[in-house]
C-alpha positions in Angstrom: 39.7 108.6 193.7 42.4 105.9 193.6 45.9 107.0 192.8 48.1 105.2 190.3 51.8 105.8 189.7 52.6 108.7 187.4 55.2 107.4 184.9 57.6 109.3 182.7 58.3 108.3 179.1 60.8 105.6 180.2 58.3 104.1 182.7 60.0 105.5 185.9 57.6 106.4 188.7 57.7 110.2 189.1 54.6 110.8 191.2 51.0 110.0 191.6 48.0 110.6 189.3 44.6 109.2 188.5 43.6 106.9 185.6 41.4 109.6 184.1 44.2 112.2 184.2 46.8 109.7 182.8 44.5 108.8 179.9 43.6 112.4 179.2 47.3 113.3 179.0 48.5 110.2 177.2 50.7 109.2 180.0 51.7 105.5 180.3 50.1 103.4 183.0 50.9 100.0 184.6 48.2 97.4 184.1 47.7 93.8 185.0 45.6 91.2 183.1 44.5 87.9 184.3 43.4 84.8 182.3 41.5 82.2 184.3 41.1 78.6 183.2 38.9 76.0 184.8 40.5 72.6 185.5 38.5 71.2 182.5 40.2 73.8 180.2 37.5 76.4 179.8 38.4 80.1 179.7 36.6 82.7 181.8 35.7 85.8 179.7 34.1 89.0 181.1 32.1 91.5 179.1 33.1 95.0 180.3 30.3 97.1 181.7 28.4 99.4 179.3 29.1 102.2 181.8 32.9 101.7 181.8 34.7 104.8 180.5 37.5 102.5 179.1 36.4 100.2 176.3 32.7 99.6 177.3 30.9 96.4 176.2 34.0 94.6 174.9 34.9 91.0 175.8 38.1 90.7 177.9 40.1 88.3 180.0 38.7 87.3 183.4 40.0 90.5 185.0 42.3 93.4 184.3 43.1 96.7 185.9 45.6 99.3 186.9 48.4 98.9 189.4 47.6 101.3 192.3 50.3 103.3 194.1 52.0 101.0 196.6 50.8 97.8 194.9 53.1 95.1 193.4 51.9 93.8 190.1 50.9 90.5 191.6 49.0 92.2 194.4 47.2 94.3 191.8 46.3 91.2 189.8 44.8 89.5 192.9 42.9 92.6 193.8 41.4 93.0 190.3 40.4 89.3 190.2 38.6 89.6 193.5 37.0 93.0 192.7 35.7 92.1 189.2 34.7 88.5 189.4 35.0 87.6 193.1 37.5 84.8 192.9 41.0 83.9 194.2 43.6 81.8 192.3 47.2 80.9 192.4 48.7 83.1 189.7 51.5 82.3 187.3 53.4 85.0 185.5 53.1 84.7 181.7 54.4 88.0 180.4 55.7 91.1 182.0 56.3 94.7 180.9 54.7 94.5 177.5 54.2 98.0 176.1 51.0 98.6 174.2 50.5 102.0 172.5 47.4 102.8 170.5 45.9 106.1 169.4 43.9 106.2 172.7 46.0 104.2 175.2 49.5 103.7 176.5 50.0 100.9 179.0 52.7 98.6 180.3 51.1 95.3 181.0 51.8 92.2 183.0 49.9 89.0 182.3 49.0 86.3 184.8 47.3 83.0 184.5 45.3 81.1 187.2 43.4 77.8 187.3 40.2 77.3 189.3 37.8 74.5 189.9 35.0 74.0 187.4 32.2 75.1 189.8 34.0 78.2 191.2 31.5 80.8 192.4 31.7 84.0 190.2 30.5 87.2 191.7 30.7 90.1 189.3 30.9 93.8 190.1 28.2 95.2 187.8 29.9 98.6 187.7 32.8 96.9 185.9 31.5 93.7 184.4 28.1 93.1 182.7 28.5 89.3 182.3 30.9 86.4 182.3 31.0 83.2 180.2 33.1 80.1 180.1 34.3 79.1 176.6 36.6 76.5 175.2 39.8 77.5 173.4 38.1 76.4 170.1 35.0 78.5 170.9 37.2 81.6 171.7 39.1 81.0 168.4 35.8 81.0 166.5 34.4 84.1 168.3 37.6 86.0 167.5 37.6 84.8 163.9 34.0 85.8 163.4 34.2 89.3 164.9 37.5 90.4 166.5 36.1 93.9 167.1 34.0 92.6 170.0 37.2 92.0 172.0 39.7 94.3 173.7 42.5 94.6 171.2 45.1 93.7 173.8 43.2 90.5 174.6 43.4 89.6 170.9 47.1 90.2 170.9 47.6 88.2 174.1 45.5 85.3 172.7 47.4 85.2 169.4 50.8 85.5 171.1 50.4 83.2 174.1 47.6 80.8 173.2 49.7 77.7 173.7 51.1 78.8 177.1 47.7 79.9 178.3 45.8 76.7 177.7 48.4 74.2 178.9 
């Protein structure tokens, strides 16, 4: 099983753990999230696998995941993008070290944005992703307005906070 940094309450690395162990104990985890735009301005969304033990079936950004031991945040973002949707992109840092604490989760997230050609080949990992779709910013706004609960809550926060930066 992949090891991730074990963090103390001030986000200092104090050892190694697994995602499952960190979640079960309420320990914070470093995560990366990646928004992908096509050159024509469409946003790549992924629907998380029904078999995912973390937020199954919800719509999310193109890719997201944990920072493994020894990874930089950017390296983790590139790995997750390749693993989940099979693409590479130049990544721009949008937000770093945002702390999100809910009743079931505690993460310190870093957000990246990448732009790809319109006809980029998407290859999903079905153990992590059930499907992907391209939507316009207006379509995403409408989807969130109609039923916000179909999205990862952190994705909703990111979209509401950074929409202008993400689509320009």
